[in-house]
SEMARSE-651883 format. One record per residue (C-alpha): residue number from 1; chain; z, x, y. Coordinates in Angstrom, 3 decimals. Example, Ala and Ser with C-alpha at 12.3 -4.5 7.8 and 13.67 -1.06 7.14 Angstrom:
BEGIN
1 / A / 7.800 / 12.300 / -4.500
2 / A / 7.140 / 13.670 / -1.060
This chain:
BEGIN
1 / A / 110.452 / 109.574 / 27.439
2 / A / 108.661 / 110.424 / 30.685
3 / A / 110.031 / 113.013 / 33.064
4 / A / 110.455 / 110.303 / 35.731
5 / A / 112.720 / 108.241 / 33.439
6 / A / 114.818 / 111.291 / 32.586
7 / A / 115.376 / 112.086 / 36.262
8 / A / 116.192 / 108.446 / 36.976
9 / A / 118.865 / 108.284 / 34.242
10 / A / 120.333 / 111.623 / 35.316
11 / A / 120.603 / 110.433 / 38.929
12 / A / 122.209 / 107.169 / 37.687
13 / A / 124.911 / 109.067 / 35.789
14 / A / 125.743 / 111.154 / 38.844
15 / A / 125.932 / 108.078 / 41.109
16 / A / 127.631 / 105.475 / 38.934
17 / A / 128.737 / 103.310 / 41.868
18 / A / 125.128 / 102.651 / 42.824
19 / A / 122.690 / 100.658 / 40.745
20 / A / 119.063 / 101.548 / 41.469
21 / A / 117.521 / 99.085 / 39.016
22 / A / 115.649 / 99.710 / 35.763
23 / A / 113.793 / 102.942 / 34.969
24 / A / 110.548 / 103.561 / 36.797
25 / A / 107.697 / 101.991 / 34.846
26 / A / 105.397 / 104.505 / 33.215
27 / A / 102.317 / 102.356 / 33.666
28 / A / 100.171 / 102.240 / 36.760
29 / A / 100.035 / 98.478 / 37.103
30 / A / 100.575 / 97.716 / 40.797
31 / A / 102.087 / 94.272 / 40.170
32 / A / 104.736 / 95.817 / 37.910
33 / A / 105.473 / 98.488 / 40.523
34 / A / 105.834 / 95.814 / 43.217
35 / A / 108.252 / 93.827 / 41.025
36 / A / 110.219 / 96.998 / 40.361
37 / A / 110.647 / 97.872 / 44.037
38 / A / 111.531 / 94.275 / 44.904
39 / A / 114.245 / 94.313 / 42.253
40 / A / 115.467 / 97.712 / 43.408
41 / A / 115.818 / 96.680 / 47.060
42 / A / 117.807 / 93.535 / 46.203
43 / A / 120.044 / 95.343 / 43.728
44 / A / 120.735 / 98.261 / 46.058
45 / A / 121.758 / 95.936 / 48.909
46 / A / 124.384 / 94.457 / 46.580
47 / A / 125.702 / 97.638 / 45.026
48 / A / 125.589 / 100.259 / 47.785
49 / A / 128.895 / 102.055 / 48.527
50 / A / 131.099 / 100.389 / 51.123
51 / A / 130.427 / 101.671 / 54.654
52 / A / 134.015 / 100.733 / 55.500
53 / A / 135.148 / 103.777 / 53.503
54 / A / 133.262 / 106.001 / 55.915
55 / A / 133.713 / 103.923 / 59.088
56 / A / 137.445 / 103.596 / 58.569
57 / A / 137.266 / 99.811 / 58.909
58 / A / 139.207 / 97.262 / 56.894
59 / A / 138.293 / 93.826 / 55.604
60 / A / 140.492 / 91.114 / 57.050
61 / A / 142.008 / 88.472 / 54.830
62 / A / 140.394 / 85.700 / 56.796
63 / A / 136.962 / 87.221 / 56.340
64 / A / 137.593 / 87.658 / 52.584
65 / A / 138.566 / 84.029 / 52.225
66 / A / 135.579 / 82.882 / 54.223
67 / A / 133.216 / 84.887 / 52.065
68 / A / 134.856 / 84.072 / 48.687
69 / A / 132.417 / 81.329 / 47.840
70 / A / 129.469 / 83.568 / 48.640
71 / A / 130.911 / 86.319 / 46.432
72 / A / 131.230 / 84.019 / 43.436
73 / A / 127.733 / 82.664 / 43.829
74 / A / 126.310 / 86.151 / 44.172
75 / A / 128.205 / 87.382 / 41.086
76 / A / 126.942 / 84.457 / 39.033
77 / A / 123.319 / 84.985 / 40.044
78 / A / 123.539 / 88.709 / 39.534
79 / A / 125.110 / 88.413 / 36.053
80 / A / 122.371 / 86.076 / 34.927
81 / A / 119.519 / 88.189 / 36.225
82 / A / 120.684 / 91.740 / 35.651
83 / A / 123.140 / 93.001 / 33.103
84 / A / 123.603 / 96.284 / 34.927
85 / A / 125.187 / 94.922 / 38.079
86 / A / 128.900 / 94.142 / 37.659
87 / A / 131.480 / 92.202 / 39.626
88 / A / 132.776 / 95.290 / 41.442
89 / A / 129.359 / 96.282 / 42.682
90 / A / 128.650 / 92.746 / 43.914
91 / A / 131.982 / 92.682 / 45.736
92 / A / 131.029 / 95.956 / 47.379
93 / A / 127.684 / 94.470 / 48.372
94 / A / 129.300 / 91.437 / 50.000
95 / A / 131.592 / 93.722 / 51.974
96 / A / 128.550 / 95.640 / 53.153
97 / A / 127.074 / 92.374 / 54.381
98 / A / 130.251 / 91.546 / 56.270
99 / A / 130.396 / 94.970 / 57.895
100 / A / 126.731 / 94.862 / 58.889
101 / A / 127.186 / 91.334 / 60.234
102 / A / 130.186 / 92.470 / 62.261
103 / A / 128.220 / 95.375 / 63.729
104 / A / 125.247 / 93.167 / 64.597
105 / A / 127.416 / 90.608 / 66.373
106 / A / 129.541 / 93.158 / 68.220
107 / A / 129.207 / 93.302 / 72.009
108 / A / 127.433 / 96.138 / 73.774
109 / A / 129.401 / 99.378 / 73.729
110 / A / 132.080 / 99.653 / 76.387
111 / A / 131.223 / 102.390 / 78.903
112 / A / 134.911 / 102.943 / 79.535
113 / A / 136.843 / 102.802 / 82.801
114 / A / 135.182 / 103.853 / 86.070
115 / A / 135.193 / 107.661 / 86.370
116 / A / 136.401 / 107.586 / 90.010
117 / A / 134.519 / 110.828 / 90.613
118 / A / 132.187 / 113.325 / 89.023
119 / A / 128.597 / 114.320 / 89.739
120 / A / 126.941 / 110.996 / 88.913
121 / A / 129.545 / 108.998 / 90.839
122 / A / 129.272 / 111.028 / 94.037
123 / A / 125.492 / 111.167 / 93.838
124 / A / 125.648 / 107.377 / 93.620
125 / A / 127.702 / 107.424 / 96.837
126 / A / 125.103 / 109.645 / 98.537
127 / A / 122.304 / 107.361 / 97.386
128 / A / 124.170 / 104.272 / 98.575
129 / A / 124.777 / 105.999 / 101.912
130 / A / 121.030 / 106.264 / 102.441
131 / A / 120.541 / 102.684 / 101.270
132 / A / 123.102 / 101.448 / 103.813
133 / A / 121.252 / 103.533 / 106.386
134 / A / 117.908 / 101.970 / 105.505
135 / A / 119.243 / 98.409 / 105.396
136 / A / 122.291 / 97.857 / 107.600
137 / A / 121.446 / 100.783 / 109.865
138 / A / 118.088 / 99.156 / 110.531
139 / A / 119.756 / 95.765 / 111.034
140 / A / 122.293 / 97.162 / 113.506
141 / A / 119.432 / 98.768 / 115.441
142 / A / 117.758 / 95.445 / 116.129
143 / A / 119.055 / 95.495 / 119.688
144 / A / 116.315 / 98.044 / 120.414
145 / A / 113.644 / 95.701 / 119.070
146 / A / 115.248 / 92.676 / 120.728
147 / A / 114.738 / 94.254 / 124.129
148 / A / 111.185 / 95.413 / 123.418
149 / A / 110.038 / 92.128 / 121.857
150 / A / 111.440 / 90.034 / 124.717
151 / A / 109.499 / 92.131 / 127.211
152 / A / 106.236 / 92.427 / 125.265
153 / A / 106.024 / 88.950 / 123.751
154 / A / 107.412 / 87.106 / 126.777
155 / A / 109.646 / 84.942 / 124.606
156 / A / 113.266 / 83.839 / 125.248
157 / A / 116.065 / 85.873 / 123.600
158 / A / 116.907 / 83.069 / 121.163
159 / A / 113.361 / 83.160 / 119.736
160 / A / 113.507 / 86.914 / 119.210
161 / A / 116.950 / 86.593 / 117.611
162 / A / 115.391 / 84.578 / 114.803
163 / A / 113.473 / 87.684 / 113.698
164 / A / 116.604 / 89.789 / 113.299
165 / A / 118.695 / 86.908 / 111.981
166 / A / 116.143 / 85.983 / 109.330
167 / A / 116.028 / 89.614 / 108.265
168 / A / 119.805 / 89.666 / 107.712
169 / A / 119.708 / 86.191 / 106.166
170 / A / 117.329 / 87.358 / 103.451
171 / A / 119.366 / 90.516 / 102.910
172 / A / 122.344 / 88.325 / 102.030
173 / A / 120.549 / 85.332 / 100.489
174 / A / 118.536 / 87.273 / 97.924
175 / A / 121.818 / 88.815 / 96.807
176 / A / 122.664 / 86.060 / 94.311
177 / A / 119.398 / 86.552 / 92.458
178 / A / 119.107 / 90.323 / 92.730
179 / A / 122.770 / 90.714 / 91.785
180 / A / 122.319 / 88.655 / 88.614
181 / A / 119.212 / 90.569 / 87.596
182 / A / 121.148 / 93.782 / 88.170
183 / A / 123.767 / 92.604 / 85.667
184 / A / 120.916 / 91.873 / 83.240
185 / A / 119.647 / 95.453 / 83.435
186 / A / 116.760 / 95.201 / 85.923
187 / A / 118.140 / 97.482 / 88.619
188 / A / 115.126 / 99.830 / 88.625
189 / A / 112.635 / 96.983 / 88.848
190 / A / 114.478 / 95.432 / 91.794
191 / A / 114.838 / 98.736 / 93.600
192 / A / 111.160 / 99.603 / 93.274
193 / A / 110.011 / 96.153 / 94.369
194 / A / 112.452 / 96.066 / 97.286
195 / A / 111.479 / 99.537 / 98.487
196 / A / 107.821 / 98.546 / 98.423
197 / A / 108.483 / 95.425 / 100.520
198 / A / 110.559 / 97.356 / 103.062
199 / A / 107.835 / 99.936 / 103.585
200 / A / 105.115 / 97.282 / 103.604
201 / A / 106.933 / 95.261 / 106.261
202 / A / 107.655 / 98.231 / 108.526
203 / A / 104.130 / 99.621 / 108.382
204 / A / 102.659 / 96.133 / 108.829
205 / A / 104.827 / 95.584 / 111.920
206 / A / 103.170 / 98.586 / 113.547
207 / A / 99.882 / 96.619 / 113.633
208 / A / 101.364 / 93.280 / 114.746
209 / A / 100.788 / 91.893 / 118.227
210 / A / 101.778 / 88.211 / 117.903
211 / A / 105.217 / 86.631 / 117.476
212 / A / 104.411 / 84.986 / 114.146
213 / A / 103.028 / 88.252 / 112.782
214 / A / 106.157 / 90.175 / 113.730
215 / A / 108.337 / 87.401 / 112.330
216 / A / 106.611 / 87.585 / 108.938
217 / A / 106.453 / 91.385 / 108.750
218 / A / 109.692 / 92.488 / 110.435
219 / A / 111.765 / 89.432 / 109.589
220 / A / 110.568 / 88.100 / 106.231
221 / A / 108.960 / 91.031 / 104.402
222 / A / 111.535 / 93.639 / 105.431
223 / A / 114.365 / 91.155 / 104.852
224 / A / 113.181 / 90.414 / 101.316
225 / A / 113.074 / 94.125 / 100.586
226 / A / 116.590 / 94.586 / 101.950
227 / A / 117.879 / 91.802 / 99.701
228 / A / 116.309 / 93.314 / 96.583
229 / A / 117.676 / 96.783 / 97.311
230 / A / 121.091 / 96.382 / 98.913
231 / A / 123.113 / 94.074 / 96.650
232 / A / 122.027 / 95.767 / 93.380
233 / A / 122.845 / 99.171 / 94.852
234 / A / 126.275 / 98.044 / 96.026
235 / A / 127.060 / 96.425 / 92.667
236 / A / 125.979 / 99.579 / 90.824
237 / A / 128.069 / 101.827 / 93.071
238 / A / 131.151 / 99.625 / 92.565
239 / A / 131.109 / 100.278 / 88.812
240 / A / 131.675 / 104.023 / 89.334
241 / A / 135.004 / 103.650 / 91.148
242 / A / 138.298 / 101.820 / 90.795
243 / A / 141.168 / 103.454 / 92.678
244 / A / 138.783 / 105.094 / 95.149
245 / A / 136.404 / 102.151 / 95.395
246 / A / 137.096 / 101.238 / 99.013
247 / A / 136.748 / 104.877 / 100.086
248 / A / 133.498 / 105.295 / 98.153
249 / A / 132.038 / 102.119 / 99.634
250 / A / 133.293 / 103.209 / 103.051
251 / A / 131.478 / 106.551 / 102.776
252 / A / 128.362 / 104.706 / 101.686
253 / A / 128.763 / 102.173 / 104.490
254 / A / 128.845 / 104.988 / 107.039
255 / A / 125.129 / 105.087 / 106.307
256 / A / 124.722 / 102.065 / 108.557
257 / A / 126.184 / 104.152 / 111.387
258 / A / 123.756 / 106.929 / 110.498
259 / A / 120.889 / 104.471 / 110.664
260 / A / 122.297 / 103.007 / 113.865
261 / A / 121.916 / 106.452 / 115.429
262 / A / 118.694 / 107.625 / 113.786
263 / A / 116.519 / 104.546 / 114.261
264 / A / 117.327 / 103.708 / 117.921
265 / A / 117.103 / 107.390 / 118.890
266 / A / 113.717 / 107.667 / 117.211
267 / A / 112.397 / 104.565 / 118.949
268 / A / 113.786 / 105.657 / 122.310
269 / A / 112.100 / 109.062 / 122.067
270 / A / 108.778 / 108.035 / 120.546
271 / A / 108.131 / 104.689 / 122.225
272 / A / 107.139 / 106.133 / 125.631
273 / A / 105.301 / 109.097 / 124.059
274 / A / 103.242 / 107.722 / 121.162
275 / A / 103.688 / 103.976 / 121.567
276 / A / 105.177 / 101.255 / 119.388
277 / A / 102.772 / 101.536 / 116.395
278 / A / 103.496 / 105.197 / 115.621
279 / A / 107.178 / 104.782 / 116.416
280 / A / 107.366 / 102.135 / 113.678
281 / A / 105.353 / 104.250 / 111.246
282 / A / 107.753 / 107.133 / 111.797
283 / A / 110.627 / 104.826 / 110.871
284 / A / 108.676 / 103.919 / 107.746
285 / A / 108.336 / 107.556 / 106.711
286 / A / 112.081 / 108.071 / 107.222
287 / A / 112.747 / 105.068 / 104.988
288 / A / 110.357 / 106.391 / 102.350
289 / A / 112.220 / 109.704 / 102.111
290 / A / 115.713 / 108.213 / 101.977
291 / A / 114.869 / 105.411 / 99.542
292 / A / 113.465 / 108.020 / 97.160
293 / A / 116.928 / 109.580 / 96.879
294 / A / 118.381 / 106.289 / 95.648
295 / A / 115.576 / 105.823 / 93.164
296 / A / 116.314 / 109.207 / 91.585
297 / A / 120.113 / 109.437 / 91.637
298 / A / 121.517 / 105.885 / 91.602
299 / A / 121.765 / 104.953 / 87.921
300 / A / 123.349 / 101.861 / 86.301
301 / A / 126.550 / 102.628 / 84.374
302 / A / 127.416 / 99.229 / 82.856
303 / A / 125.280 / 98.010 / 79.904
304 / A / 123.116 / 94.945 / 80.589
305 / A / 124.791 / 91.540 / 80.336
306 / A / 121.946 / 89.331 / 79.128
307 / A / 123.490 / 85.953 / 78.383
308 / A / 125.097 / 84.630 / 81.559
309 / A / 124.489 / 82.121 / 84.318
310 / A / 122.700 / 82.902 / 87.535
311 / A / 125.680 / 81.482 / 89.442
312 / A / 129.265 / 81.855 / 88.247
313 / A / 130.804 / 78.704 / 89.700
314 / A / 134.061 / 79.395 / 87.875
315 / A / 134.726 / 82.066 / 90.503
316 / A / 135.394 / 79.357 / 93.094
317 / A / 138.255 / 78.033 / 90.981
318 / A / 140.089 / 81.119 / 92.196
319 / A / 141.360 / 80.102 / 95.627
320 / A / 141.519 / 83.657 / 96.887
321 / A / 137.795 / 84.057 / 96.164
322 / A / 136.975 / 80.775 / 97.930
323 / A / 139.073 / 81.574 / 101.004
324 / A / 137.639 / 85.083 / 101.154
325 / A / 134.117 / 83.669 / 101.097
326 / A / 134.957 / 81.301 / 103.969
327 / A / 136.548 / 84.150 / 105.904
328 / A / 133.465 / 86.298 / 105.472
329 / A / 131.233 / 83.392 / 106.524
330 / A / 132.876 / 82.864 / 109.920
331 / A / 133.468 / 86.566 / 110.538
332 / A / 129.793 / 87.406 / 110.099
333 / A / 128.745 / 84.444 / 112.201
334 / A / 130.440 / 86.108 / 115.180
335 / A / 130.457 / 89.862 / 114.616
336 / A / 126.730 / 90.518 / 115.095
337 / A / 126.591 / 88.986 / 118.560
338 / A / 127.547 / 92.307 / 120.180
339 / A / 125.098 / 94.313 / 118.057
340 / A / 122.225 / 92.065 / 119.156
341 / A / 123.108 / 91.253 / 122.764
342 / A / 125.155 / 94.177 / 124.118
343 / A / 122.083 / 96.014 / 125.437
344 / A / 120.640 / 92.941 / 127.138
345 / A / 124.085 / 92.025 / 128.531
346 / A / 124.428 / 95.449 / 130.133
347 / A / 121.057 / 95.070 / 131.876
348 / A / 121.470 / 91.440 / 132.931
349 / A / 125.110 / 91.536 / 134.039
350 / A / 125.746 / 95.171 / 135.048
351 / A / 122.243 / 96.365 / 135.993
352 / A / 121.978 / 99.081 / 133.337
353 / A / 118.612 / 100.796 / 132.987
354 / A / 116.656 / 100.449 / 129.751
355 / A / 117.651 / 103.974 / 128.644
356 / A / 121.319 / 103.475 / 129.509
357 / A / 121.420 / 100.190 / 127.619
358 / A / 120.108 / 101.948 / 124.510
359 / A / 122.738 / 104.662 / 124.957
360 / A / 125.354 / 101.920 / 124.865
361 / A / 123.905 / 100.721 / 121.577
362 / A / 124.056 / 104.273 / 120.210
363 / A / 127.748 / 104.442 / 121.096
364 / A / 128.377 / 101.117 / 119.349
365 / A / 126.713 / 102.328 / 116.155
366 / A / 127.873 / 105.945 / 116.352
367 / A / 131.559 / 105.047 / 116.552
368 / A / 130.979 / 103.333 / 113.227
369 / A / 131.648 / 106.681 / 111.530
370 / A / 135.293 / 106.163 / 112.418
371 / A / 135.240 / 102.393 / 112.024
372 / A / 133.893 / 102.591 / 108.493
373 / A / 135.689 / 105.615 / 107.082
374 / A / 139.165 / 105.194 / 108.583
375 / A / 139.838 / 101.570 / 107.593
376 / A / 138.329 / 102.097 / 104.134
377 / A / 140.527 / 105.125 / 103.529
378 / A / 143.523 / 103.014 / 104.530
379 / A / 142.280 / 100.169 / 102.320
380 / A / 142.546 / 102.408 / 99.252
381 / A / 146.231 / 102.831 / 100.064
382 / A / 147.356 / 99.321 / 101.004
383 / A / 144.487 / 97.054 / 99.909
384 / A / 141.096 / 95.986 / 101.223
385 / A / 141.987 / 92.444 / 102.311
386 / A / 145.184 / 93.750 / 103.887
387 / A / 143.070 / 95.904 / 106.224
388 / A / 140.120 / 93.514 / 106.590
389 / A / 142.224 / 90.658 / 107.984
390 / A / 143.673 / 92.468 / 111.038
391 / A / 140.281 / 94.075 / 111.737
392 / A / 138.691 / 90.628 / 111.912
393 / A / 141.477 / 89.494 / 114.239
394 / A / 141.024 / 92.571 / 116.442
395 / A / 137.265 / 91.971 / 116.614
396 / A / 137.817 / 88.387 / 117.744
397 / A / 140.395 / 89.430 / 120.326
398 / A / 138.097 / 92.136 / 121.708
399 / A / 135.216 / 89.666 / 121.934
400 / A / 137.393 / 87.447 / 124.129
401 / A / 138.316 / 90.518 / 126.204
402 / A / 134.629 / 91.267 / 126.703
403 / A / 134.509 / 88.321 / 129.090
404 / A / 136.731 / 90.225 / 131.532
405 / A / 134.659 / 93.457 / 131.544
406 / A / 132.983 / 93.877 / 134.951
407 / A / 132.187 / 97.611 / 135.258
408 / A / 130.016 / 100.156 / 133.389
409 / A / 133.033 / 102.322 / 132.579
410 / A / 134.949 / 99.357 / 131.234
411 / A / 131.964 / 98.357 / 129.111
412 / A / 131.766 / 101.804 / 127.529
413 / A / 135.484 / 101.699 / 126.726
414 / A / 135.142 / 98.215 / 125.282
415 / A / 132.156 / 99.322 / 123.192
416 / A / 134.194 / 102.118 / 121.600
417 / A / 137.041 / 99.823 / 120.541
418 / A / 134.801 / 97.014 / 119.353
419 / A / 132.609 / 99.527 / 117.514
420 / A / 135.598 / 100.557 / 115.407
421 / A / 136.691 / 97.008 / 114.546
422 / A / 133.220 / 95.491 / 114.200
423 / A / 131.910 / 98.258 / 111.961
424 / A / 135.077 / 98.060 / 109.858
425 / A / 134.344 / 94.398 / 109.091
426 / A / 130.898 / 95.253 / 107.768
427 / A / 132.244 / 98.065 / 105.584
428 / A / 135.309 / 96.274 / 104.221
429 / A / 133.662 / 92.972 / 103.353
430 / A / 131.760 / 94.069 / 100.195
431 / A / 134.700 / 96.185 / 99.039
432 / A / 136.905 / 93.098 / 99.259
433 / A / 134.587 / 91.123 / 96.981
434 / A / 134.694 / 93.955 / 94.454
435 / A / 138.488 / 94.018 / 94.635
436 / A / 138.619 / 90.319 / 93.702
437 / A / 136.356 / 90.841 / 90.670
438 / A / 138.218 / 92.238 / 87.672
439 / A / 135.245 / 92.202 / 85.284
440 / A / 132.804 / 95.021 / 86.217
441 / A / 129.947 / 93.276 / 84.396
442 / A / 130.202 / 90.378 / 86.888
443 / A / 130.149 / 92.512 / 90.029
444 / A / 126.508 / 91.797 / 90.786
445 / A / 126.755 / 88.033 / 90.306
446 / A / 129.936 / 87.551 / 92.329
447 / A / 128.898 / 89.816 / 95.181
448 / A / 125.535 / 88.076 / 95.239
449 / A / 127.074 / 84.602 / 95.467
450 / A / 129.225 / 85.543 / 98.454
451 / A / 126.294 / 87.239 / 100.142
452 / A / 124.158 / 84.137 / 99.677
453 / A / 126.741 / 81.900 / 101.341
454 / A / 127.320 / 84.362 / 104.180
455 / A / 123.551 / 84.599 / 104.702
456 / A / 123.549 / 81.176 / 106.370
457 / A / 126.173 / 82.414 / 108.836
458 / A / 124.123 / 85.416 / 109.937
459 / A / 120.992 / 83.258 / 110.031
460 / A / 122.445 / 80.788 / 112.521
461 / A / 125.076 / 82.778 / 114.429
462 / A / 122.934 / 84.781 / 116.835
463 / A / 120.312 / 82.069 / 117.477
464 / A / 123.161 / 79.694 / 118.366
465 / A / 124.557 / 82.314 / 120.731
466 / A / 121.098 / 82.833 / 122.220
467 / A / 120.669 / 79.088 / 122.700
468 / A / 124.042 / 78.949 / 124.495
469 / A / 122.909 / 81.747 / 126.829
470 / A / 119.680 / 79.907 / 127.614
471 / A / 121.505 / 76.592 / 128.111
472 / A / 123.948 / 78.142 / 130.589
473 / A / 121.310 / 79.722 / 132.798
474 / A / 121.396 / 83.202 / 131.270
475 / A / 125.173 / 83.605 / 131.410
476 / A / 126.977 / 85.144 / 128.458
477 / A / 130.417 / 83.536 / 128.814
478 / A / 129.830 / 80.656 / 126.404
479 / A / 128.217 / 82.889 / 123.784
480 / A / 131.099 / 85.378 / 123.991
481 / A / 133.618 / 82.577 / 123.507
482 / A / 131.617 / 81.232 / 120.561
483 / A / 131.487 / 84.629 / 118.809
484 / A / 135.183 / 85.305 / 119.404
485 / A / 136.173 / 81.882 / 118.052
486 / A / 134.119 / 82.416 / 114.884
487 / A / 135.944 / 85.686 / 114.249
488 / A / 139.329 / 84.019 / 114.747
489 / A / 138.498 / 81.265 / 112.256
490 / A / 137.379 / 83.946 / 109.813
491 / A / 140.711 / 85.709 / 110.274
492 / A / 142.551 / 82.512 / 109.355
493 / A / 140.739 / 82.150 / 106.020
494 / A / 141.110 / 85.846 / 105.202
495 / A / 144.849 / 85.532 / 105.748
496 / A / 144.919 / 82.559 / 103.359
497 / A / 143.041 / 84.602 / 100.754
498 / A / 145.637 / 87.351 / 100.947
499 / A / 148.539 / 84.898 / 100.718
500 / A / 147.107 / 83.248 / 97.584
501 / A / 146.353 / 86.577 / 95.923
502 / A / 149.808 / 87.934 / 96.770
503 / A / 151.540 / 84.906 / 95.236
504 / A / 149.385 / 85.211 / 92.135
505 / A / 150.355 / 88.858 / 91.665
506 / A / 154.005 / 87.994 / 92.309
507 / A / 155.241 / 91.404 / 93.437
508 / A / 156.198 / 90.688 / 97.041
509 / A / 154.319 / 90.591 / 100.312
510 / A / 153.726 / 94.331 / 100.484
511 / A / 151.705 / 94.493 / 97.281
512 / A / 148.286 / 96.139 / 97.456
513 / A / 145.656 / 93.398 / 97.865
């Protein structure tokens, strides 16, 4: 007997639960060797020890019954073809198949509950802070560009508003698509593509001299980049926090206040010294540095969710989600009027200088540090929608009060109060969507859907206000009333959303919502 056969039989005796097939053929015929290995692979798959003994799993009665016919057929075939394999080994093999099938069909591993802190979570907050700065901070600074474009392009304010409005529209509208692709595991691809478009649009704007060129570069290209970067980043950040989610998003949202200070200040200082082209390029270099932080430190925590719809229409069966979407729509239709037209109002109605009007815009954005952090800290205690609703009401009331402001001092005071309420709306809105989404894997899709709907509000709100100003001979009264009314309607729907959610929870009116 060959040495190979002796070793094979010895190994068989020591491992009696495993059948490795017949002894290794002593000949060198390749066809015989192939038949041997084919037989060995099939036999081993049927007779290997049960992984359930090592995995600690059990075979359910239902699974045993479902597989009984397969077991019998396998035992019959095995008994006819190989006298070595017995019923017990075949039964073990079928259990192996069931275990392997169960593993293969199991969902992606659960990452566990949100950590609500830790290095990765807070670095995600820092990254999101810079992303808010680069997106919403740039959006809130459009008042600087509004003034410059009106003067240089000799176009009416409503025409220039389309540039800024289309930029915000794309930021929201692309959200449904970028949010879904984020859920599917393409966060890095979206972030890289969006960052490229942002930088391309800003640098291209520095060479533009015509309205249509600026519209395409500053409005379309930059807006597309914002949409690809912002919603995925917000959805990713939301998965790191639960109890502290509103606070984390609030800290990140303060980035828009940072951008609202950095970008207008940069333009104000550089525009008279180096001109518009290099002022824009400097903004581009700032964006390049801050976007790089997000690329390095903002990492997806939830495993990809491949098989799902682009739009989750079932979300609108939840009345609180539907009412919240409507509330956000009307609130955002009115809230950006002050951010776009405050500087021009101060010059047209109160004879502010160009520099003083920009200082007013800096106050409006700078007070956002309080408006974004304070309400979000409170939202973690009593609920996001509970805080969002009165802030929307206060913003609408203050917009009506703006009509009565007739002095520079009064305008500065008004700007401080509206800056708190108006910035709070922008910070609380995405946190409210996250609060209404219980499944973290659907954060991107649901946030994206709301953003897409709201995008049409920000697209039309300011151009409508600008058209009202032009139609009334340059007066701002009608536009102020329009913006205030939109905010009041938004408050109504937000209140309905809270009422529905409170009744669904069923723990009284003071429950955290």
